[in-house]
N, C-alpha and C positions, 0 to 999 in steps of 0.2 A: 407721309400719309398715315402709316401704321401708328406713329406716336400721336398724331392728332386725334385719331379714332380712339385709341386706348385712354387718352386723357379725357376725352369727352365722356367715354363709357364709365370711367372711374369716378367722375363728378369732382367734388371737392377734394383736393389732394393735400391739403395742409395737415391731414392727420398722418401722412408719411414723414419720417425723419429723412428718408433717402428715397428718391424715385428717379432712377437713371435709365436711360435708353442707350444702348450701345450697338453700333453696326460693326460686326467683326468681318473683315475682308471685303472684298469688292468682286463683282461678277465680270466676267469677261466682256469686252466690248461687243463681240459677235459669238456668243457662246455656241459650241457645237454639241453639248450634251446638257442634261439636267444639272449635274454636278457643278460644271463651270458656270452655270447660270443662277447658282444658289449661293446665298450668304446667310450668315448666322445674326439674328437680331434678338438681343437680350434685353429683358426687362427686369430691373432689380428694384425691389421695394423693401424698405425697412420702416418699422414703427416702434415707438416706445410701448405701446399697449397691444396686446394680442388681439383684442377685439377690433382693432383698426385694420387688420390685414387677414382676417379669417377668409377662407375660400368665397363666401357669398359676396365679400367686399373687394376682392382683388382678382382671384382666379376666374371666377364665374363670369364677371362682366368682360373679361379678355376672351375667353373661350367663345362667348356668345357672338364675337364678331366674325367667326369662322365662316358663316354663311353670307355675310354682308360686307367682308372686309377686303382687303387688298387682294387682287387676283394672284393666285399662285402661292399664297402664304399657307404653310402648313404648321401647325402648332405642335410642340413637342409632346409626344403621347406618354411620357413619363410625367403624370401629373403630381408625382411627389415633389417635383421642383418647384410647384406652385403653392405648396402647403407650408404654412409658417413654421419656422423652427428657431430656437434660440441661438444667438450668435455670441461670441465672446471676444473681448478686446483685452490685449495685455501689453504691458509696457515693461522696457527694461528698467531694472533698479539694481542697486547694490546692497548686499546683505553681509554682516560680519560672518566670517568662517566659523566663528564660535556658536552662532545661531543656527548653523545647518547640521542636521543629525545624519551622518553617513552611516548607512546600514547595508551589509552584504547579505543577501538572501541565499542560502546554500540550498542545494538540491535535496539535502535530507531534512529539509524543513527548519534547520537551526538558522539563527541570526548572529551575525557577527558585527558588533559596533566598532566603527573606526573613529579614533580620536582626531580632533581638529589638530592641524599642523602646528607645531610650536613656533616655527620661524615663518613669519609673513611679511609681505610688503604692501603698502598702501600706494597704489598707482593714482595719479592725477586724472581727474575726470576729462580734462581737455588734453588729448594726446597731440604729440608733434605732428605738424603738417607741413607740406610742401607743395605750393601750388605749381611751381615749374622748377626745373633743375637750376642750380646756381651758375652753371656755365653751359648755357644752351649750345648745341651743336646743330647746325642747320645744313651743311653741306653733305647731303646723302645722295645726291645725284636725281635722277629722273623719278618723279612720283607716279606711281601706278596704283590705281584703285583695286582693292581686292577684298575677299571676305575674311571675316575673323577665323583664324585657323592657318593661314598661310604662314605667317610669321609669329603672331601672338596669339596666345590661347587664353581663355577666360573662364571663370567660374563664379557665378553669382550665388548669394544666399541671403539669409536674414537673421537678424538677432532681435527677435521680438518686433518692436515697432521700428526698428532700424534696418536698412538694407545694405548690403556690401557687395562688392565686386572685386575680384583680383584678376590681374593679368600677369602672364610670364612668357619669357622668352628663353633661348637656348644659348645665344652668343653674345658676346660683350659689345658688339657694334649695334646688334638689335636692341640691347638694353639701353644703350646711350640714345638710339633713335626714338625708342618709346618713352623714355624719361623726358625728352625734350618736347614732346608734343602732347603727352598725357597731363593735362592740367584740369583744374576745377572748371575753367572756361569751357575746355573741350569736351568735358562730361556733360555739361549742360547742353552743348551743341548736339551731342549724340543722343541725349535724352529727348531732345526736340520738344514736341507737344506734351510729353509725359512729365516734363519738369514742372513741378507744382511751386517752386521757390523754397523748399526746404534747404536747410544746410547741407553742403556737400564737404566733406573733409578728405583730402589726399594725404595719405602717409607715404613714407618712404618706399620706394620700389625695392624688391629684393631680387638679385640675380641668382638664378639657380644653376 
């Protein structure tokens, strides 16, 4: 209902390059407090031209709904979140080390130039991948569901426009088990609705 009201208040929305409505979380079926009955509803808008997303064309029409909108809705009182600001997109690329100027800035104000390495190696853009182990082992006994952290630990990050995630275990049998089930297909299942079709590359696992 909120989305329908906001879209109606904004009028023609083709001026936005992005207009996304996201409901974060869900309320309890029979809430016993205000917090358990409250969820976050985010409206994200982007436009190529600043004039298309000024407060009078985006923020104000939404705020005007506070007296005639969805019962119980409370707008974020930090209106800075509704003011337009530039965004930046960046992408991973490869640069020759000879083109990078390495400089150390010392505490005394002096600068020290570091020469490029004399010995370098060119790595292929496509790194080796391994969808599943070559000799999968499946006899691990009964399956018990549990949270990440019982046996396997994980750490995610990003490299510009690419995301990565690493998993590690402590023992050899845990490594064999993880290697047998952690495939590109299983990652797609774990991502579920968040998987958008981008390429997933699995590299060799490392036993610590």
